[in-house]
N, C-alpha and C positions, 0 to 999 in steps of 0.2 A: 263335216257338222259345224255350225254357226258357232262363237261361244259367247251367249248372251251378253252384254256391258255388265261389266260390274257395280256397280254403285258405289259414286267417291267416300271414300274414308272419311269419318266425321275426324275436324279439326280437333286437333290435341286439345284441351284444356291448359288454362293458366297456372298455374302453378299458384295463383293467389286468387283463383276465385273463389266466388262469394255466393252461399246457401242464401238466397230470400225466399225462399218457401214461407208462409205465414204459417204463424201456431200459435201456443198460447202464449201469452206474456203476463208471468208474474211481477208487479208493480211493485217498489221498497217503499216501506214504508218511508223511508228519510228519505230525500230525492236528490238532494245538493246540503250543502254547510260549509262552515267556515275554515280550512284547514291550516296549518303552518306557516305557510308563504302567506294566504290572503289577511292573516292576521296583525305578523308581518308588515307586509303594504301597506296597513291603515296606522299600524302604530308608527312606521318611520312617515309617512303624512300625517301626524296629530304635530310634531311643528307650526309647520305651514299650517292647519286647520286653529291652531290656537291664534296664530298670527293673524288669520283671516276676520278670524271672532273681531278680536279688537278693530281693524280695519273699519267692517261691517259698522260696529258699532258706534265705529265714529262721523262715516259718513252717513249715518240716522240719525244721530242724534243732532244739528243744526234743524231739520224736520221735523221730528218727531221726541225731540224736549227730553223730558224722565221715561217718554214712554220709547227709547233707541233698542228697548231689549224686542220690544216689538219687532222691528226689521230685523233683527238676529236672527228672534222664531223663524219669523217668514223663509229669510233665505236657510233655514236652516231645512227646512219644510220641503224647499228645490228639490232636495238631495233623494226623493222619493219616485221624483220622474225617475229615474236608471231604471225603475221597471217598468216605464209608464207604458202600455204598448202603443199607444201616437207617436207619441214622441222617439220611442225608440223606432220604428218607422224612420220617423221625421233623421232621426240624426244618419241612421244606413242609408237614406240616402240621400242629403244632402254632405254629408259630413267625411260617411265610408265611402263613397260613392256606388253602392251596391243598388241593386237591382233584383225585383224577386224574380223567380226561374220561369224562362216558357213552357207548356206544355211539357215540349218533348224534353224540354231537362229536366222539369220535375219525373215524368216515368222514369228516367237513369237516376234520378238523386232519391229517391223517397223511399225506393223499397231499402236499397244501401243505410240509407238514416233510422227505418224502421229497425233492421237487426242490432245496429248496434246501439239504440235502446232496449231495442227486448233482452240482448246481454247484459245492460248497465239494468234492467230494472229501469227504467225510467221512463215517464210519460212521455212518446214522440211530440207528441202535438204542444207540448210545454214549449217548448226553443221552435222559431219562425226560422225557414232554411232564405237565404241568401246569396247572390251570387256575383262575384266582382268581375266586368270585362277587363279578363289581359288573360292573352294568348300567349303569354313567355315565360311566366313564374309558374311556380309549383308551388301554392303557400292556398292556407283559409285562414282566417280571424275568429274568433268569439270575445263578444262585446257584450255591456250592457248587462240587460238581464237575461236577451231571451235570441240574442243572435248571434246564429249561426255561418257563414258565410264561406263561400270556398269558388276559386277561381277559375272563367271558363279550360282554362290548359288543363288545371285539376279536372275537370271534370268530362272533359274531352279526352286525355290521353294514360289515363290511370284505371287500369281495370280493376271491377269490381271491391276485392281484394284491400289492396293497397289506396283506394281515396275510403274506401271504411274505416280503414290505420288514420288515416285524414282526421276524419271525422270523428274518429275515439279519441283522438287526443283534444279537440277543440271543444267533445261533451265535457274531457277531464276539467276543462280550464273552469266549465258552468260549474261542475257538482262540486268542485272544491274549493269554488269562491272566487277563483283567483280575476275575473275579468270585472264582477261588479265591484269591484274591494279596489280594483287600480280605477278605476269611476269612478268612483265615490271619491274615493281618495283624489284624483286629477280636481274634481269639480271644488272637492271644499278645500282646496289647496288654489284655488282662482283667483281669490281677493288678498292675498296676500303677493305670490307675483304676477298679480300687475301694481300693486302699488312697489316690490320692488324695484321693478322698471322701471316705474315715475321715478320712485328714489334717484334712482341709477340713473335718469335723464337727466335730473336737475340738478345732480352733482359734476356731470361731468361738464353742463351748461355754466353753470357757477365757475365751475373753476378755471374756464376756458374765458370767462370777462374777467374770474378776477388775476389773470396773468396778462391779459393784456389791458390791463389800468399798471402793477407794477411789479415788482420783484415781493417783494415787503407784503404789498396787500393779497399775493397767490400766496406767500408763506403763513401771512395770519387766515386767512380763508381755509390754508390746508388744518393748518393747526385748531379750529375751531370744528372744522372738520370730525376730524379725529376725537375731542373730544363728545365731541354728538353723540359718534360710534361707541367709544367707550362707556358714556354713560347707558345708551340702549343697553350693549349687552349687559350690565351692568341690573341693571331695569328688567332686565328680559331673561333673566336668568343662563346665559349665555342661550340662545332661542336660535335665533342668529347663527352660531358656529353648528348649532346641528341642522340647520338648512343646509351648509356648504355640501354639510359633509351625504345629505339626505339623496342626492343622485347615482352616487356610489353605492349607498345599500342598497334603492330602491335596484338597481341593479344586476345584484346579488340576487335580492329576492324574486326579481323579471328572473334570472336563469334558474333559478332550484323551481318556481313553480314550469316550468318547461318542460325540467326533466319529471317532476310530478305527474304532469300531464302525460307525458310520453310514458311513466310507467303506467297508470290507468287505461293507456290505448291498451299496452301491454297486457294485463290485468283480464282482459276480454278476449285474450287468445289473437292480438294483433301485433304481439309481436314482428314475427318476420316479414309480415307484410308494413311493417312502420321501419323497420331496418332497410326494407329494399328503398325506401321513399327515402328516406336519410342517404342514403349511400347515392340515388339518384342526383338530389338536391347537392352532395359536393359535388359531381363532377360536374354539373349544370355549375355551378363558383370556382371550381374549379379552368374549364373552358373557358368564362368568363374574366377574369382574373388570364389566363393565358395571351388573351385577346389583347384586354390594358398593356402588359408588357408586350407583345408585339406594336404596337399602339407606338409606346409609350418609347422603345428604343428606334422605334422608323424617325420618330420624331427628337431623336439625339438624348434622349435624358433618359431616367432610371425610373420607373416602377416603385413611389416610400411603401416600406414595409408597416405593417400594421405600429403603430404605436402602444404602450403599456398603459395609456393611459386611456385608448379606447376600447383594451379589452377587459380593463373595470368597469368601462361604461358599457360595455355588452349584455344589453336585454337576452341573446339566446345564447346558450352554451356553444362550443362549436361543432361541427357532426364527431366528431372523433368523439367525445366526448358523450355525444347525446350515444352514441352505440354503443361504446364500453357501461352504460348503466343500464343497453340491453343485455349485454352477454348472459344474466341469469336466466332470464325470458327465452332466451334461445340456445340454450343447451336442452340434450337432451333428458327426459327425464328418467329415471331406473325403472323398470314395471314391478308394480306392487305384487 
């Protein structure tokens, strides 16, 4: 008697498979706030902001005279564009190089995003999903007030659970206010940064011209510039010194923001998935470094070690640090 063919065994479920069945969603009354890292970023940008106010006022004075404050108010109002949807869309396309998902990408991405926002008690339609054409990097981005972007590599390679962990991390940046605070700080610091670059360029030009004339002329120019720098420090109560230290403080706040976003994803139940993603990112970095070391060896040189200054300016913690902070969420909880 012939034995009927057996149906193929079902494919094993991925350990990080995510159930995206629709259900009722309870939305929190307070869906976003500004946590300590967001407030810290704004505070660190304060010296830049004050210098920017002075720069805008000086530039407005020739045209507006006694009404120069109107120029300052108009510039301050431009910060509201951080939350302006059309401006965000323009920035996503032109500055960040993102695009809208295709229908096929949306069919994969939208259910996962809805599951993440449902667990967080956040309205999924508050934010806009974007795609970055990048088939090599496992990455995502949270920007401005409503932008959540993910690379095509992440979308195509990660199982639903790990993709959800990445999106939950980016949602954590929005919920904690990291994205808008960072962009707002950089925007209001822009006039001060541009003025600093202009002053640095003019100073270097003056020194070159003075050096070409005579050694005495060069010395006099150096003394005059030193006196001007000292007078500026005294007049502005040392604000320029704070500006010099700001990049290191901002990097430290950025690293803390990444850990807080990891904590947000873990609290939503994505700690094992996020840990898996971090392990993959670590392995990719190790492989890239190994390839670079082989290329350097073939060229007869050595791969330079990461300097202490580079570590201080790093905006993301290393993977070991992030995994260490995830450990409390990965430990089995005792039964109640």
